Backbone as JSON, one array per atom type, in Angstrom:
{
  "sequence": "MSIAGIVLAGGLSSRMGRDKALLPWHGRTLLEHMQGLLLQAGAERVWVSGDYPAFAGIPDQVARCGPLGGLYSVAMRMPDGPAWVVPVDTPLLPARLLQQLRDGHRGPCTIFSAHPLPMLLEMDDASRSVLGSMLDDPQGPRSLQALQRRLGVNSMALASVDEACLVNCNTPEQWEDVAS",
  "N": [[-4.8, 6.66, 18.47], [-4.24, 8.54, 15.62], [-4.58, 7.62, 12.32], [-3.64, 7.51, 8.91], [-4.58, 6.4, 5.62], [-3.2, 4.76, 2.78], [-3.64, 3.95, -0.53], [-2.03, 2.1, -2.85], [-2.22, 2.5, -6.11], [-1.26, 3.13, -8.57], [0.04, 1.64, -10.56], [1.01, 0.03, -13.71], [-0.49, -2.17, -14.36], [0.22, -4.21, -16.1], [0.54, -7.02, -16.2], [-2.03, -7.83, -15.64], [-3.46, -6.82, -17.74], [-5.43, -4.96, -17.86], [-6.73, -2.11, -16.07], [-6.21, -2.61, -12.76], [-7.24, -1.28, -10.52], [-9.78, -0.55, -11.23], [-11.24, -2.83, -11.47], [-14.19, -4.82, -11.01], [-15.58, -5.37, -7.78], [-17.65, -6.87, -5.73], [-19.84, -5.08, -6.35], [-18.58, -2.63, -6.37], [-15.68, -0.71, -7.39], [-12.37, -2.07, -7.26], [-10.62, -0.21, -6.18], [-12.37, 1.5, -4.77], [-13.27, -0.36, -2.91], [-10.89, -0.89, -1.43], [-10.36, 1.63, -0.37], [-12.61, 1.87, 1.29], [-12.1, -0.25, 3.03], [-9.82, 0.65, 4.43], [-10.93, 2.86, 5.74], [-12.83, 1.53, 7.3], [-11.1, 0.12, 8.98], [-10.18, 2.17, 10.49], [-8.9, 4.42, 9.49], [-8.43, 7.9, 9.24], [-8.27, 9.52, 7.01], [-8.02, 8.73, 3.58], [-5.58, 8.33, 1.21], [-4.79, 8.24, -2.27], [-2.6, 6.75, -4.48], [-1.76, 7.38, -7.78], [-3.13, 8.18, -11.0], [-6.04, 9.07, -10.66], [-8.45, 11.02, -10.9], [-11.15, 11.1, -10.02], [-10.98, 10.03, -7.53], [-9.43, 11.69, -6.1], [-6.8, 11.09, -6.64], [-3.22, 10.92, -6.61], [-0.97, 11.57, -9.0], [2.04, 9.86, -10.04], [5.07, 11.43, -9.24], [7.56, 10.75, -10.06], [8.16, 8.92, -12.76], [7.51, 5.48, -13.55], [8.55, 4.06, -11.31], [7.4, 2.21, -9.76], [5.72, 0.89, -6.81], [7.19, 2.33, -4.91], [7.59, 4.85, -6.07], [4.94, 5.75, -6.22], [4.27, 5.82, -3.5], [6.08, 7.76, -2.61], [5.12, 10.05, -3.97], [2.62, 10.48, -2.75], [3.49, 10.75, -0.11], [4.78, 13.2, -0.15], [2.74, 14.98, -0.04], [1.08, 14.49, 2.11], [0.31, 14.89, 5.64], [2.5, 14.56, 8.53], [2.67, 11.49, 10.4], [1.34, 8.23, 11.35], [0.64, 5.81, 8.79], [-1.35, 3.47, 7.16], [-0.36, 1.39, 4.54], [-1.49, 0.03, 1.62], [-1.78, -2.29, -1.1], [-3.68, -1.91, -4.12], [-4.63, -4.26, -5.06], [-5.38, -6.37, -3.27], [-7.91, -7.74, -2.39], [-8.91, -9.46, -0.41], [-7.94, -8.75, 2.02], [-8.51, -8.27, 5.39], [-9.93, -5.83, 7.66], [-9.19, -6.31, 10.3], [-6.56, -7.28, 10.2], [-5.1, -5.02, 9.52], [-5.58, -3.57, 11.81], [-4.21, -5.2, 13.61], [-1.59, -4.67, 12.8], [-1.46, -1.99, 13.6], [-1.77, -2.28, 16.39], [0.55, -3.67, 17.06], [2.54, -1.99, 16.31], [5.76, -0.65, 16.14], [8.5, 1.5, 15.99], [9.73, 2.83, 12.82], [8.42, 1.44, 10.79], [6.12, -1.16, 10.24], [5.39, -4.49, 9.47], [3.9, -7.6, 8.31], [5.66, -10.62, 8.72], [7.61, -11.6, 5.96], [5.97, -10.34, 4.14], [5.74, -7.53, 2.31], [3.67, -5.73, 2.12], [0.44, -5.47, 3.59], [1.6, -2.43, 5.19], [2.46, -0.52, 8.09], [3.43, 2.65, 8.26], [5.51, 5.17, 9.5], [5.01, 8.33, 8.62], [7.11, 10.87, 8.01], [9.68, 13.42, 8.15], [12.06, 11.95, 8.03], [11.35, 9.48, 6.81], [10.42, 10.45, 4.36], [12.78, 11.55, 3.38], [14.39, 9.26, 3.04], [12.87, 7.89, 1.11], [13.04, 9.76, -1.01], [15.85, 9.8, -1.49], [16.24, 7.19, -2.35], [14.81, 7.16, -4.74], [16.26, 9.01, -6.15], [18.55, 7.69, -6.77], [19.53, 6.04, -9.44], [20.79, 3.59, -9.71], [20.38, 2.24, -7.4], [18.44, 0.08, -5.18], [14.93, -0.01, -5.68], [12.67, -0.79, -4.18], [9.91, -1.75, -2.04], [10.73, -3.42, 0.01], [13.45, -2.78, 0.24], [13.21, -0.13, 1.09], [11.99, -0.58, 3.58], [14.02, -1.99, 4.91], [15.97, 0.02, 5.04], [14.73, 1.96, 6.61], [14.25, 0.59, 8.94], [12.68, -2.12, 10.1], [9.86, -3.5, 11.73], [8.89, -6.66, 12.11], [6.04, -8.61, 12.22], [4.55, -11.66, 13.33], [2.48, -13.63, 11.22], [-0.53, -15.29, 11.32], [-0.94, -18.57, 10.06], [-3.41, -19.15, 8.96], [-4.17, -16.71, 8.01], [-2.62, -16.13, 5.81], [-3.71, -16.42, 3.2], [-5.25, -14.16, 3.03], [-3.65, -12.13, 2.16], [-3.16, -12.29, -0.5], [-2.14, -11.2, -3.65], [-3.62, -9.92, -6.62], [-2.46, -10.17, -9.57], [-2.61, -11.13, -12.13], [-4.9, -12.17, -14.76], [-5.68, -14.8, -14.17], [-5.12, -15.1, -11.41], [-6.88, -13.18, -10.47], [-9.32, -14.28, -11.24], [-9.35, -16.57, -9.62], [-9.59, -15.42, -7.07], [-11.88, -13.82, -7.3], [-13.9, -15.59, -7.8]],
  "CA": [[-3.8, 7.06, 17.48], [-4.78, 8.96, 14.33], [-3.88, 6.92, 11.23], [-4.08, 7.74, 7.54], [-4.49, 5.23, 4.75], [-2.68, 5.0, 1.43], [-3.87, 2.86, -1.48], [-1.1, 2.14, -3.98], [-3.04, 2.11, -7.26], [-0.73, 3.8, -9.75], [0.82, 0.79, -11.45], [0.61, -0.12, -15.11], [-1.37, -3.35, -14.48], [0.6, -4.87, -17.36], [0.27, -8.47, -16.13], [-3.48, -8.02, -15.63], [-3.98, -6.47, -19.06], [-6.39, -3.87, -17.68], [-6.5, -1.37, -14.84], [-6.66, -3.38, -11.6], [-7.99, -0.43, -9.6], [-11.16, -0.4, -11.7], [-11.91, -4.13, -11.53], [-15.38, -4.84, -10.14], [-15.49, -6.2, -6.58], [-18.86, -6.78, -4.91], [-20.63, -3.9, -6.66], [-17.74, -1.43, -6.38], [-14.36, -0.96, -7.97], [-11.38, -2.53, -6.28], [-10.11, 0.98, -5.51], [-13.38, 1.9, -3.78], [-13.24, -1.37, -1.84], [-9.71, -0.72, -0.58], [-10.59, 2.87, 0.39], [-13.57, 1.54, 2.33], [-11.43, -1.11, 4.0], [-8.98, 1.5, 5.28], [-11.82, 3.63, 6.61], [-13.39, 0.57, 8.26], [-10.05, -0.2, 9.94], [-10.0, 3.32, 11.37], [-8.18, 5.53, 8.88], [-9.17, 9.17, 9.23], [-8.26, 9.97, 5.63], [-7.39, 7.78, 2.67], [-4.88, 8.91, 0.07], [-4.68, 7.3, -3.39], [-1.5, 7.0, -5.42], [-2.16, 7.06, -9.14], [-3.87, 9.22, -11.7], [-7.47, 8.8, -10.53], [-9.05, 12.29, -10.46], [-12.41, 10.88, -9.31], [-10.65, 9.58, -6.18], [-8.4, 12.62, -5.63], [-5.54, 10.37, -6.77], [-2.0, 11.71, -6.79], [-0.12, 10.93, -10.02], [3.45, 9.68, -9.69], [5.98, 12.52, -9.58], [8.69, 10.1, -10.72], [7.53, 7.87, -13.56], [8.01, 4.1, -13.65], [9.32, 3.64, -10.12], [6.61, 1.23, -9.03], [5.09, 1.31, -5.56], [8.02, 3.33, -4.22], [7.29, 6.14, -6.67], [3.6, 6.15, -5.78], [4.34, 6.16, -2.08], [6.79, 9.04, -2.52], [4.24, 11.13, -4.43], [1.64, 10.72, -1.69], [4.23, 11.19, 1.09], [5.14, 14.61, -0.29], [1.53, 15.8, 0.14], [0.33, 14.19, 3.33], [0.95, 15.34, 6.89], [3.22, 13.58, 9.33], [1.88, 10.58, 11.21], [1.31, 6.86, 10.85], [-0.24, 5.55, 7.66], [-1.41, 2.13, 6.59], [-0.1, 1.37, 3.1], [-2.03, -1.21, 1.06], [-1.9, -2.31, -2.56], [-5.07, -1.92, -4.56], [-5.01, -5.59, -5.57], [-5.51, -7.37, -2.21], [-9.3, -7.57, -1.94], [-9.25, -10.32, 0.72], [-7.35, -8.2, 3.24], [-9.53, -7.81, 6.35], [-9.59, -4.68, 8.51], [-8.57, -6.76, 11.55], [-5.11, -7.4, 10.03], [-4.57, -3.66, 9.63], [-5.63, -3.23, 13.24], [-3.1, -5.91, 14.26], [-0.39, -3.88, 12.54], [-1.54, -0.82, 14.47], [-1.57, -2.68, 17.79], [1.92, -4.14, 17.24], [3.45, -1.04, 15.66], [6.92, -0.09, 16.83], [9.51, 1.99, 15.05], [9.27, 3.56, 11.64], [7.7, 0.63, 9.81], [5.69, -2.46, 10.75], [4.82, -5.38, 8.45], [3.83, -9.01, 8.65], [6.85, -11.31, 8.23], [7.63, -12.08, 4.58], [4.98, -9.62, 3.34], [6.05, -6.09, 2.35], [2.39, -5.02, 2.26], [0.3, -4.1, 4.04], [2.54, -1.97, 6.21], [2.16, 0.7, 8.82], [4.63, 3.46, 8.05], [5.55, 6.51, 10.11], [5.3, 9.33, 7.61], [7.78, 12.01, 8.61], [10.79, 13.91, 7.33], [13.05, 10.88, 7.85], [10.89, 8.52, 5.79], [10.4, 11.16, 3.08], [14.17, 11.67, 2.95], [14.84, 7.95, 2.55], [12.16, 7.68, -0.15], [13.64, 10.64, -2.01], [17.2, 9.37, -1.84], [16.15, 5.95, -3.11], [14.35, 7.48, -6.09], [17.32, 9.78, -6.8], [19.66, 6.79, -7.1], [19.08, 5.14, -10.5], [21.43, 2.28, -9.58], [20.01, 1.63, -6.12], [17.17, -0.66, -5.16], [13.72, 0.81, -5.61], [11.59, -1.69, -3.75], [9.4, -1.51, -0.7], [11.57, -4.16, 0.95], [14.66, -1.98, 0.46], [12.79, 0.99, 1.93], [11.76, -1.08, 4.93], [15.33, -2.28, 5.51], [16.66, 1.28, 5.32], [14.05, 2.65, 7.71], [14.19, -0.27, 10.12], [11.35, -2.73, 10.03], [9.34, -4.36, 12.79], [8.13, -7.74, 11.47], [5.13, -9.33, 13.12], [4.12, -12.97, 12.83], [1.15, -13.71, 10.61], [-1.09, -16.64, 11.49], [-0.99, -19.28, 8.78], [-4.77, -19.05, 8.44], [-4.32, -15.39, 7.4], [-1.78, -16.0, 4.62], [-4.55, -16.26, 2.01], [-5.83, -12.81, 3.03], [-2.69, -11.17, 1.6], [-2.93, -12.65, -1.9], [-2.25, -10.14, -4.66], [-4.21, -10.32, -7.9], [-1.67, -9.51, -10.61], [-2.91, -11.69, -13.45], [-6.32, -12.56, -14.9], [-5.89, -16.09, -13.51], [-5.18, -14.83, -9.98], [-8.11, -12.44, -10.22], [-10.42, -15.25, -11.37], [-9.34, -17.42, -8.42], [-10.06, -14.63, -5.92], [-13.22, -13.27, -7.55], [-14.93, -16.64, -7.94]],
  "C": [[-4.52, 7.39, 16.17], [-3.94, 8.34, 13.22], [-4.5, 7.32, 9.9], [-4.03, 6.41, 6.8], [-3.96, 5.65, 3.39], [-2.97, 3.76, 0.6], [-2.9, 3.07, -2.64], [-1.84, 1.6, -5.21], [-2.47, 2.62, -8.58], [0.04, 2.94, -10.73], [0.26, 0.7, -12.85], [-0.37, -1.27, -15.33], [-1.05, -4.17, -15.73], [0.33, -6.37, -17.33], [-1.23, -8.76, -16.16], [-4.08, -7.73, -17.0], [-5.07, -5.42, -19.02], [-6.16, -3.26, -16.31], [-7.08, -2.12, -13.64], [-7.54, -2.55, -10.67], [-9.47, -0.34, -9.97], [-11.88, -1.74, -11.88], [-13.12, -4.13, -10.61], [-15.2, -5.82, -8.98], [-16.73, -5.94, -5.73], [-19.61, -5.45, -5.1], [-19.88, -2.58, -6.64], [-16.47, -1.73, -7.15], [-13.43, -1.45, -6.86], [-10.8, -1.33, -5.51], [-11.1, 1.47, -4.45], [-13.4, 0.93, -2.6], [-12.07, -1.13, -0.89], [-9.79, 0.59, 0.21], [-11.53, 2.58, 1.56], [-12.96, 0.68, 3.42], [-10.58, -0.29, 4.96], [-9.83, 2.34, 6.23], [-12.44, 2.74, 7.68], [-12.37, 0.23, 9.34], [-9.78, 0.96, 10.89], [-9.21, 4.48, 10.78], [-9.05, 6.78, 8.89], [-9.28, 9.75, 7.84], [-7.55, 8.93, 4.8], [-6.85, 8.55, 1.46], [-4.75, 7.83, -1.01], [-3.49, 7.7, -4.25], [-1.97, 6.54, -6.79], [-3.05, 8.15, -9.71], [-5.35, 8.87, -11.77], [-8.16, 10.06, -10.01], [-10.34, 12.1, -9.67], [-12.19, 10.47, -7.86], [-9.62, 10.49, -5.53], [-7.03, 11.95, -5.64], [-4.38, 11.31, -7.06], [-1.12, 11.0, -7.8], [1.33, 10.85, -9.55], [4.26, 10.89, -10.14], [7.2, 11.99, -10.33], [8.12, 8.89, -11.44], [8.27, 6.54, -13.46], [8.93, 3.68, -12.5], [8.5, 2.73, -9.23], [6.0, 1.79, -7.76], [5.87, 2.38, -4.81], [7.74, 4.73, -4.75], [5.91, 6.65, -6.27], [3.58, 6.57, -4.34], [5.01, 7.51, -1.88], [5.86, 10.2, -2.89], [3.19, 11.47, -3.39], [2.34, 11.3, -0.46], [4.54, 12.68, 1.03], [3.94, 15.54, -0.06], [0.85, 15.6, 1.48], [1.06, 14.69, 4.57], [1.7, 14.19, 7.57], [2.24, 12.72, 10.12], [1.88, 9.19, 10.62], [0.31, 6.71, 9.71], [-0.18, 4.07, 7.3], [-1.18, 2.27, 5.09], [-0.56, 0.01, 2.6], [-1.98, -1.14, -0.46], [-3.37, -2.39, -2.95], [-5.56, -3.34, -4.86], [-5.02, -6.7, -4.51], [-6.92, -7.33, -1.62], [-9.69, -8.43, -0.74], [-8.68, -9.84, 2.05], [-8.46, -7.73, 4.18], [-9.01, -6.65, 7.21], [-8.86, -5.14, 9.77], [-7.06, -6.94, 11.42], [-4.44, -6.01, 10.07], [-4.55, -3.22, 11.09], [-4.54, -3.97, 14.03], [-1.79, -5.18, 14.03], [-0.34, -2.65, 13.45], [-1.19, -1.2, 15.91], [-0.14, -3.13, 18.07], [2.96, -3.19, 16.7], [4.52, -0.52, 16.61], [7.9, 0.38, 15.76], [8.9, 2.64, 13.82], [8.37, 2.76, 10.7], [7.36, -0.73, 10.4], [5.0, -3.23, 9.63], [4.57, -6.75, 9.07], [5.03, -9.7, 8.01], [6.63, -11.85, 6.83], [6.59, -11.42, 3.69], [5.28, -8.12, 3.4], [4.8, -5.21, 2.5], [1.35, -5.98, 2.77], [1.41, -3.74, 5.03], [1.96, -0.75, 6.9], [3.46, 1.49, 8.86], [4.48, 4.79, 8.78], [5.95, 7.49, 9.02], [5.85, 10.56, 8.3], [8.93, 12.42, 7.72], [11.82, 12.82, 7.06], [12.61, 9.91, 6.77], [10.83, 9.18, 4.42], [11.82, 11.29, 2.51], [14.7, 10.36, 2.38], [14.16, 7.64, 1.21], [12.8, 8.5, -1.27], [15.02, 10.18, -2.44], [17.18, 8.06, -2.64], [15.71, 6.22, -4.55], [15.4, 8.28, -6.87], [18.48, 8.91, -7.26], [19.21, 5.78, -8.16], [19.68, 3.74, -10.41], [20.99, 1.53, -8.32], [18.71, 0.85, -6.2], [16.0, 0.28, -4.98], [12.52, -0.06, -5.26], [11.12, -1.31, -2.36], [10.24, -2.23, 0.35], [12.85, -3.39, 1.26], [14.35, -0.77, 1.32], [12.64, 0.54, 3.37], [13.08, -1.4, 5.63], [16.04, -0.98, 5.9], [16.03, 2.03, 6.48], [14.19, 1.9, 9.02], [12.79, -0.82, 10.23], [11.07, -3.59, 11.25], [8.47, -5.4, 12.09], [7.32, -8.49, 12.5], [4.78, -10.68, 12.49], [2.71, -12.86, 12.27], [0.66, -15.14, 10.78], [-1.24, -17.3, 10.13], [-2.38, -19.2, 8.14], [-4.98, -17.72, 7.7], [-3.47, -15.19, 6.15], [-2.6, -15.72, 3.37], [-5.17, -14.87, 1.92], [-4.93, -11.8, 2.34], [-2.36, -11.48, 0.14], [-3.13, -11.43, -2.79], [-2.84, -10.72, -5.94], [-3.51, -9.56, -9.01], [-1.98, -9.97, -12.01], [-4.39, -12.01, -13.54], [-6.63, -13.87, -14.18], [-6.0, -15.91, -11.99], [-6.48, -14.1, -9.63], [-9.3, -13.4, -10.27], [-10.5, -16.14, -10.14], [-9.93, -16.68, -7.21], [-11.51, -14.21, -6.09], [-14.3, -14.34, -7.63], [-15.32, -17.24, -6.6]]
}
């Protein structure tokens, strides 16, 4: 199965106080690390949401809509097919968990239970339509969880030992815990 990768990196990083995508992680930026992780897992191409020209990043077409807006902007440019979607701020995510999503993928969207990301999303006209309609509705929910519910989500069990692999680094304190 040919799979693409999407790194959601277009946020404001307001809780971190600096751009999370450019944080140093083992001699590279966090964005470079997450791109490499997707390639290691088997992605044929990695797309980046966010205004990062050096990474061929795709700026948000709809401002201030969070991960949903970034995903929509990439979705409008990429071809149909499955895509792993990862946040830029999960440096402990191993490639094997992405491969588990691939191996257990059914339906339009597959996630680990109680974790909206990472996900394996079928990128097609139906998912683009749902994304667009959610962004067009200023009163509606604009979350990844709402997208997953609308598309139909396949939730897979995550081993308790792997819970720590999905930790997001949103604050300097969380980053310090992970980076040390």
